[in-house]
C-alpha positions as CSV (number, residue, x, y, z in Angstrom):
1,M,0.0,0.0,0.0
2,S,1.0,3.6,-0.5
3,V,1.9,5.9,2.4
4,L,-1.5,7.6,2.0
5,Q,-3.4,4.3,2.2
6,Q,-1.3,3.1,5.2
7,S,-1.9,6.4,7.0
8,F,-5.7,6.2,6.3
9,V,-5.9,2.6,7.6
10,A,-3.8,3.6,10.7
11,A,-6.2,6.5,11.4
12,L,-9.2,4.2,11.1
13,N,-7.5,1.7,13.5
14,G,-7.0,4.5,16.0
15,L,-10.4,5.9,15.7
16,P,-12.3,3.7,18.3
17,L,-9.8,4.4,21.1
18,T,-9.8,8.1,20.2
19,L,-13.6,8.2,20.5
20,L,-13.5,6.2,23.8
21,V,-10.9,8.5,25.4
22,W,-12.7,11.6,24.1
23,L,-16.2,10.7,25.2
24,G,-15.1,9.3,28.5
25,G,-12.9,12.3,29.3
26,A,-15.5,14.8,28.1
27,A,-18.3,13.1,30.1
28,L,-16.3,12.9,33.3
29,G,-15.0,16.4,32.7
30,L,-18.5,17.7,32.3
31,V,-19.5,16.3,35.7
32,L,-16.4,17.5,37.3
33,G,-16.8,21.0,35.8
34,L,-20.4,21.2,37.1
35,L,-19.4,20.2,40.6
36,V,-16.5,22.7,40.6
37,A,-18.8,25.5,39.3
38,C,-21.4,24.7,42.0
39,G,-18.7,24.8,44.6
40,R,-17.5,28.2,43.4
41,H,-21.0,29.7,42.9
42,L,-22.9,28.1,45.8
43,G,-20.3,27.0,48.3
44,P,-18.5,28.9,51.1
45,R,-16.0,31.5,50.1
46,P,-12.9,29.6,51.2
47,L,-13.9,26.7,49.0
48,G,-14.6,29.0,46.1
49,W,-11.1,30.5,46.4
50,G,-9.4,27.1,46.5
51,L,-11.3,25.9,43.5
52,A,-10.6,29.1,41.6
53,V,-6.8,28.6,42.2
54,L,-7.0,25.0,41.0
55,V,-8.9,26.0,37.9
56,E,-6.5,28.8,37.0
57,V,-3.5,26.5,37.5
58,I,-5.0,23.9,35.1
59,R,-6.1,26.5,32.6
60,G,-2.7,28.2,32.7
61,T,-0.6,25.2,31.9
62,P,-0.4,23.3,28.6
63,F,-2.4,20.1,28.3
64,L,0.8,18.3,26.9
65,V,2.7,19.1,30.1
66,Q,-0.2,18.0,32.3
67,S,-0.5,14.7,30.4
68,F,3.2,14.1,30.6
69,L,3.4,14.8,34.4
70,L,0.4,12.6,35.1
71,Y,1.6,9.6,33.2
72,Y,5.4,9.8,33.8
73,G,5.3,11.5,37.2
74,G,2.3,9.5,38.6
75,P,4.4,6.4,39.6
76,F,6.5,8.6,41.9
77,I,3.3,9.3,44.0
78,G,1.9,5.8,43.7
79,L,-0.3,6.6,40.7
80,D,0.7,3.9,38.1
81,L,-1.8,4.2,35.3
82,S,-2.0,2.7,31.8
83,P,-1.5,5.2,29.0
84,V,-5.3,5.1,28.2
85,L,-6.4,5.6,31.7
86,A,-3.8,8.4,32.2
87,G,-5.0,10.0,29.0
88,M,-8.6,9.9,30.0
89,L,-7.9,11.2,33.4
90,A,-5.8,14.1,32.0
91,L,-8.6,15.0,29.6
92,T,-11.1,14.8,32.5
93,V,-9.1,17.3,34.6
94,Y,-8.2,19.6,31.8
95,G,-11.8,19.6,30.4
96,G,-13.3,19.9,33.8
97,A,-11.5,23.2,34.5
98,Y,-12.8,24.7,31.3
99,Y,-16.3,23.2,31.7
100,S,-16.5,24.8,35.2
101,E,-15.9,28.3,33.7
102,V,-18.6,27.7,31.1
103,F,-21.1,26.5,33.8
104,R,-20.1,29.4,36.0
105,G,-20.9,31.8,33.2
106,G,-24.3,30.0,32.8
107,F,-25.0,30.5,36.5
108,V,-24.3,34.2,36.3
109,A,-26.6,34.5,33.2
110,V,-29.6,33.2,35.2
111,P,-31.5,36.3,36.5
112,R,-31.5,36.6,40.2
113,A,-35.2,37.4,40.1
114,Q,-35.9,33.8,38.9
115,M,-34.3,32.4,42.1
116,E,-36.2,34.9,44.3
117,A,-39.4,33.9,42.5
118,A,-38.7,30.3,43.1
119,R,-38.2,30.9,46.9
120,L,-41.4,32.9,47.0
121,A,-43.2,30.0,45.4
122,G,-42.2,27.8,48.3
123,L,-39.1,26.1,46.9
124,N,-36.2,25.6,49.3
125,G,-32.6,26.3,48.4
126,A,-31.9,22.8,46.9
127,Q,-35.1,22.8,44.9
128,S,-34.5,26.2,43.6
129,V,-31.0,25.2,42.4
130,I,-32.3,21.9,40.8
131,R,-35.4,23.3,39.2
132,V,-34.4,26.8,38.3
133,L,-30.7,27.5,38.4
134,L,-29.3,24.4,36.8
135,P,-31.7,24.2,33.8
136,G,-31.3,28.0,33.2
137,A,-27.5,27.8,33.4
138,A,-27.4,24.7,31.2
139,L,-29.5,26.5,28.5
140,A,-27.4,29.6,28.6
141,A,-24.1,27.6,28.5
142,L,-25.2,25.0,25.9
143,P,-23.5,26.4,22.8
144,A,-20.2,26.9,24.7
145,L,-20.4,23.4,26.1
146,V,-20.8,21.9,22.7
147,N,-17.9,23.9,21.2
148,L,-15.7,22.9,24.1
149,T,-16.5,19.3,23.8
150,V,-15.5,19.4,20.1
151,I,-12.3,21.2,21.0
152,L,-11.4,18.4,23.4
153,L,-11.7,15.9,20.5
154,K,-8.7,17.7,18.9
155,E,-6.8,17.7,22.2
156,T,-6.8,13.9,22.2
157,A,-3.9,14.2,19.6
158,V,-1.7,15.4,22.4
159,L,-2.0,12.0,24.2
160,S,0.3,10.4,21.6
161,I,3.1,11.9,23.8
162,I,2.2,9.3,26.5
163,T,1.9,6.5,23.9
164,V,-1.9,6.3,23.8
165,P,-2.4,4.4,20.5
166,E,-5.0,6.9,19.2
167,I,-5.2,8.3,15.7
168,T,-2.1,10.6,15.9
169,F,0.1,8.0,17.5
170,R,-0.7,5.4,14.8
171,V,-0.4,7.8,11.8
172,T,2.9,9.2,13.1
173,G,4.0,5.5,13.4
174,V,3.5,5.2,9.6
175,G,5.5,8.3,9.0
176,S,8.4,7.0,11.2
177,A,8.4,3.6,9.4
178,T,8.3,5.1,5.9
179,F,10.2,8.4,6.5
180,A,7.3,10.0,4.6
181,Y,6.0,12.3,7.3
182,A,4.5,14.9,5.0
183,P,1.9,12.6,3.3
184,A,1.2,10.9,6.7
185,M,0.6,14.3,8.3
186,A,-1.6,15.4,5.4
187,V,-3.8,12.4,5.8
188,L,-3.9,13.0,9.6
189,A,-5.0,16.6,9.1
190,V,-7.8,15.7,6.6
191,F,-9.0,12.9,8.8
192,Y,-9.2,15.1,11.9
193,W,-10.9,17.8,9.9
194,A,-13.6,15.4,8.7
195,L,-14.0,13.9,12.1
196,V,-14.4,17.2,13.8
197,E,-16.9,18.4,11.2
198,I,-19.0,15.3,11.7
199,M,-18.9,15.6,15.5
200,A,-19.6,19.4,15.4
201,E,-22.7,18.8,13.3
202,A,-23.9,16.0,15.6
203,G,-23.3,18.4,18.5
204,R,-25.3,21.2,16.9
205,R,-28.2,18.8,16.4
206,A,-28.0,17.6,20.0
207,E,-27.8,21.2,21.1
208,R,-31.1,22.1,19.4
209,V,-32.8,19.0,20.8
210,T,-31.5,19.7,24.3
211,A,-32.4,23.4,24.1
212,R,-36.0,22.5,23.3
213,L,-36.2,20.0,26.2
214,L,-34.8,22.5,28.7
215,A,-37.0,25.3,27.4
216,A,-40.2,23.1,27.7
């Protein structure tokens, strides 16, 4: 087979694991981000300060460095993870920091009058959060959440640095074996572009459906 064909086959072989790491990391990051945002928005002030510092540290350091430290530095603190688990955990933490900021913006976008009206209607604090604040924040943050999730798909390419056998790792392997890096990278670029476009369109459709459900 030609280098182009080998690269395309390699990309296809790495696709299932790429999707697994991406979806797992994004889903866990979404939950983590929501919990962090709730802690910062609704929790005591010292907790909010501590979480804010953690978020800024994660957002202020490159994902590549975080992945490298987690996988290669983890064993020094007793955290001996496989490349796939380390990659998914790194994506969870990295995505969670950004998701938390998106959710926090959604919380701010909910008018305070809605929460006051909920309390006047007899809802307690927890009920007001669950029935009013969270749906309103999710609706306001939905477009940004979808965009961030698609961005995390591209970030999975960084995980090749810790030997996660995803798309980039496999295609660069073809380039190394054939010394034809340019054709291999061209296939990789086109493959990622097509994949991101497909997932972005799926995300936009899911966004419209979710928006209708939340607004109902």
